[in-house]
TIMI-341340 format. One record per residue (C-alpha): residue number from 1; x, y, z; chain. Coordinates in steps of 0.001 Angstrom, whole numbers, plus 500000, padded with zeros to 6 digits. Layout:
N
ATOM num      X      Y      Z chaine
ATOM NUM      X      Y      Z      A
...
***
This chain:
112
ATOM num      X      Y      Z chaine
ATOM   1 500043 500018 499985      A
ATOM   2 501442 503339 498959      A
ATOM   3 501864 506455 501021      A
ATOM   4 498897 508246 499424      A
ATOM   5 496681 505152 499975      A
ATOM   6 497528 505156 503617      A
ATOM   7 496616 508864 503936      A
ATOM   8 493376 508227 501974      A
ATOM   9 492385 505423 504313      A
ATOM  10 493351 507371 507415      A
ATOM  11 491212 510415 506574      A
ATOM  12 487472 510469 506475      A
ATOM  13 486011 513395 504665      A
ATOM  14 482861 514674 506102      A
ATOM  15 481011 517070 503888      A
ATOM  16 477630 518399 504853      A
ATOM  17 474958 518217 502251      A
ATOM  18 473872 521725 501265      A
ATOM  19 470152 522502 501392      A
ATOM  20 468283 524243 498452      A
ATOM  21 468515 527631 500219      A
ATOM  22 472240 527550 500826      A
ATOM  23 472839 526326 497208      A
ATOM  24 470694 529207 495897      A
ATOM  25 472588 531707 497990      A
ATOM  26 475880 530343 496849      A
ATOM  27 474855 530333 493229      A
ATOM  28 473867 533968 493523      A
ATOM  29 477163 534886 495067      A
ATOM  30 478937 533003 492391      A
ATOM  31 477238 535005 489716      A
ATOM  32 478243 538278 491414      A
ATOM  33 481786 537145 491875      A
ATOM  34 482089 536048 488215      A
ATOM  35 481045 539539 487139      A
ATOM  36 483560 541101 489406      A
ATOM  37 486327 538722 488147      A
ATOM  38 485639 539743 484579      A
ATOM  39 486870 543213 485508      A
ATOM  40 489931 541891 487195      A
ATOM  41 490654 538314 486048      A
ATOM  42 493776 537968 488062      A
ATOM  43 492353 538807 491406      A
ATOM  44 493382 535807 493590      A
ATOM  45 491049 536792 496502      A
ATOM  46 488003 536632 494151      A
ATOM  47 489180 533282 492774      A
ATOM  48 489675 531939 496246      A
ATOM  49 486148 533166 497300      A
ATOM  50 484664 531497 494163      A
ATOM  51 486526 528301 494945      A
ATOM  52 484933 528297 498522      A
ATOM  53 481376 528652 496986      A
ATOM  54 482133 525924 494506      A
ATOM  55 483178 523747 497461      A
ATOM  56 479836 524599 499125      A
ATOM  57 477816 523469 496137      A
ATOM  58 480088 520571 495255      A
ATOM  59 481111 521623 491788      A
ATOM  60 484314 519715 491355      A
ATOM  61 484987 520876 487864      A
ATOM  62 484810 524552 488893      A
ATOM  63 486857 523832 492064      A
ATOM  64 489669 522448 489968      A
ATOM  65 489426 525406 487537      A
ATOM  66 489810 527903 490404      A
ATOM  67 492684 526071 492046      A
ATOM  68 494628 525719 488743      A
ATOM  69 494203 529465 488095      A
ATOM  70 495378 530134 491646      A
ATOM  71 498401 527861 491212      A
ATOM  72 499357 529995 488150      A
ATOM  73 498802 533388 489913      A
ATOM  74 500467 532266 493203      A
ATOM  75 502990 529660 492309      A
ATOM  76 504767 529933 495638      A
ATOM  77 501636 529340 497626      A
ATOM  78 501221 525578 498436      A
ATOM  79 497386 525780 499160      A
ATOM  80 496087 525366 495657      A
ATOM  81 498471 522408 494968      A
ATOM  82 497422 520826 498271      A
ATOM  83 493756 521220 497520      A
ATOM  84 494235 519887 494059      A
ATOM  85 495982 516764 495488      A
ATOM  86 493117 516300 497848      A
ATOM  87 490495 516482 495103      A
ATOM  88 492261 514099 492838      A
ATOM  89 492853 511564 495623      A
ATOM  90 489627 511681 497398      A
ATOM  91 487181 512606 494696      A
ATOM  92 488678 510821 491668      A
ATOM  93 490886 508204 493265      A
ATOM  94 493640 509298 490932      A
ATOM  95 496727 508627 493065      A
ATOM  96 499060 509444 490169      A
ATOM  97 497723 512927 489594      A
ATOM  98 497328 513530 493398      A
ATOM  99 500958 512692 493896      A
ATOM 100 502086 515228 491274      A
ATOM 101 500200 517996 493112      A
ATOM 102 501216 516812 496541      A
ATOM 103 504859 516793 495450      A
ATOM 104 504463 520425 494209      A
ATOM 105 502902 521513 497549      A
ATOM 106 505652 519727 499432      A
ATOM 107 508419 521305 497348      A
ATOM 108 506843 524788 498243      A
ATOM 109 506544 523951 501950      A
ATOM 110 510057 522604 502095      A
ATOM 111 511633 525616 500370      A
ATOM 112 510849 527904 503344      A
***
């Protein structure tokens, strides 16, 4: 059993199921944030906020999109790489891709 498999087995992800009202609120906020982002497409704070709302509504494709954009804008910040590793491992079971992102996150952490 590989290192990432051990981590996967030792972590139990608990995600609350959003109700209709919270999904609607999140979707409305996403619409506003996307309009704001059009004016400033490289604003990492807006992208991070969008990411959090996509987490809330469980939109994996959009979460990945936000995290990849963040990793380009903030290549020295391990957070986006760590989150991408978590998504690929826990949501897709893709240990190969998860390991790539985890190694990038580790390289950034270890460079300090």
